[in-house]
Residue, then its C-alpha position, 0 to 999 in steps of 0.5 A: m515554486a515555479d509552475l510545471l506545465v505538462t503538455g499533450a497529456r492523455l487523461a483517463d476520462l478525456q478525449g484527445l490530448t491536453d495540458v495540465l498546469i501545476r502551480d504551488g504543488v496542486v493541480h491548477s488547470v486542465t486545459t488546452g493552451a495553458t499559459p504558465d509563468p515564463a519561468a515554468e518548467v515545461v514537460d512534454a508528455d508526448g501523448r503519454l497517459l497521466l495518472p495519479g501517483l502510485v500508492e503502495a499500500h502494503c510493503h515491509l521495508d524493513k525486511t528487505l534485501f533489495g539491491r544486496e547480493w542474491v540471498p537464496h530462500s531457505a524458509e518452508d512454505t508455511l506462515t509459521d516457518r517463514i516467521r521462524t526463519d525471519r527471526i533466526r536469520r534477520t540478525e545474521l544478515g543485518i536486517p534491517d538494512p538501511d541501504a537495502m531499504a533506501a535502494l528499495v524506496r528509489a526504485m519504487s519512487g522511480h517507477g511512479t510510487t508517491s506514497i508508501r505504507t510500510h509495516t515495521d517490525i516491533d518485538p523485544e529483539v528488534g525493539l524500535r530499531g526498525v522504527a527509527l531506521v524507517a523514520e530516518l529514510a522518510a525524512r531523506a526521501s521527503g519530497r520524493v515519496d511519503i512514507q507511512q509506518v505501521a507498528f507491526p507485531q509480526h512475531g507475536l503479541l499476546g504471547l510475546a512479553g513486552t511487545p504491547d509496551l513496544l508498540d505503545a513506544a512506536l506510536r509515540n515515536g513516529a508510527t501512525v498505524v497499529g498492525g496485527l495478523d491473524p487474531g485468533a493465532e495466539g488463542d484469544a481473537v478478542a484479547y488480541l483485538d483488545v490490544v490492538f484497537g486499545l492502542a489505536e484508541r490511545h494514539a488516535a491510530m489507524v489499524d491494519l490487520h493481516l488476515h491469512t486464516g481461512g474458512q469460517e474461522g477467517l471470516a469470523e475474524v473479519d466479523l470481530v474486526i468489523e464489530r470493533t470498527r463500528a463500536l469505536g467509530l473508526a470508519g475509514r481507519v481500519v484496513l484488512s490485508h490479504v483476507y484469504a477467507l474472503g477470497a475463497a468464499p462463495e459468492a453469496d457469502a463474499r457479497a454479504v461480507a463485503d456489504r458489512l465491510a462497506a457499511a463498517g467503513v473497513g478497507v481491503v488491501t490485496a497483493a495476490p501473493y502466490s496461489y493464495p485466494v484473492p478477494d474479488l475487487r468486482i465484489l468489493s467495488d459493487a459493495g463500496v469497499v475501499v480497496g488498495c493494492g501492494h507488493d507485501g514482502i519485496r526481496d526478503l526472507w519471506g520470498p525472493y520476488g518483487t521489483g518495486d514497480l507497483l504497475e507490475r504488481a497491479c498487473h499481477v493482481a489483475y491476472r490473478s483475479h483472471f481479469r480480462r476486460d479493460e473495466d475489470i483491470e481498471l478497478v486493480l489500477e484504481a486500488a493502486t492509486t486513489g483507493g490506496r491514498r484513501l486507505l492511508g488517509l491522504p487527500p485525494a489526488g488526481v488530474r483535477p483542479g485543486d488536487p495535490a500533484d502527485l502524478v505519473l506519465v505513463p507510455a500507454r493510451t488507456p489505464a488497462e494498457a498501462v496496467v498489462t504492459h507496465p511500460p518503462g519511460r515513465t515521468v514522475i511528479k511529486a508535490g508539483r515537482v519532477v522527481s524521476 
C-alpha cells in the first residue's frame, strides 16, 4: 500500500497546521514537512479539522427503508405498538431490504463513519435472514466501513418459543454481540438475563441491552446488569443503550449509578431520541463511564427520521443535553469517535503514530464547531485509504 500524506491539517490538540503521514494503514508520523514515498497519494486538507473516524454505536440496518419511496409512519408512539407494527408490516414492505441497507451504509460512510454496530432482529418469523443479509453487506463494504452485528431479540425472548436457539445460531454465524431489551418487560428480569449472559459466556460474545424502562424499576435493571457483569468478569464487554431511567434520575442518584457502571466496566450508548430522557454525559464522563453515540432507527417503521450523518446526530445529542460550552459539546464528539470504538472492542484510533488510520477531514476549526455545524465537504479515510 502506497503512503498517504495529509497536508495542512488542523488537529484538535495542536496549534497551527500539520502534516500526517500514513503508512501501511496506520498513522506513521504527525509533523510538518513529512517526506513520503514519491508514489504517495497526497490529500490537501486545506486547514480542515482531522478527526478520528466516526463510530455508529447503535443502529438497525436490517430495518431501514433508506433510499426507497416514502413510507408514511403508521405506528402509535408506544414501544409496544412500534414493535407490533414492525412485525406486521415488515413482510409487506420487504424488510430486510438489501438495497436499502446498502444505500444507508454508503451514506454513513460518505459522512465519515468508519465502524458500525447494528442490531439485527432475531425471531422465529425472520429467522437468520437478517443476519445473513447484514453479513453479505459487511463483506461488500469491507475496506470502507467495518460492520459488527448484534443478535437482537426485538420482538421477545422468554415468551417467543425458539428465539434463544436462534440467538445461539446467530452467534455461530457471524454475530459477535448478544442483545436484549428491558429484561423485566417479559415478567422475569433474572431469567431474561440468564439467557442473554449465558449466550455471552458460551460464545465469548459481548452484550448490548436496550433499556427503556423508567423510574426505580429501570435503575434496578441497571443494577442487575452491573451484578452480572461483575460476576462474570465481563468488564468492557457490556453496553447499555438509552437507559432512560438514568437520564431522568436526580443528580445524586445518577452519579451513584454512574460510579457503579464505571466500576463494573459497563458502557452507555445514547441516541437522544425524541423527548426521552438523555443520560448526562458530563456525569458519565466524570465517573469514567465509556460512552458511545448512534442514531438508533434510521427511516424505518419505528420512525421516519435520520440521514446517516453521525455528526448531525452528535449535534442532536448535544442540543438535547442542553450543551452550550465547547468542552461539553466535545464530550459528544468523543462518544461518536473514540468512545464508540472502545465500546465496540476496536483498537484505539486517532491521529497519533501507531493508530489505525480511520479518519475524517471536516471543514471546521474546532471539534465543537464540527459538531454544531456538521458541514459537508468531508474526506473520509479508512485503513489508510481515501474512500470518500
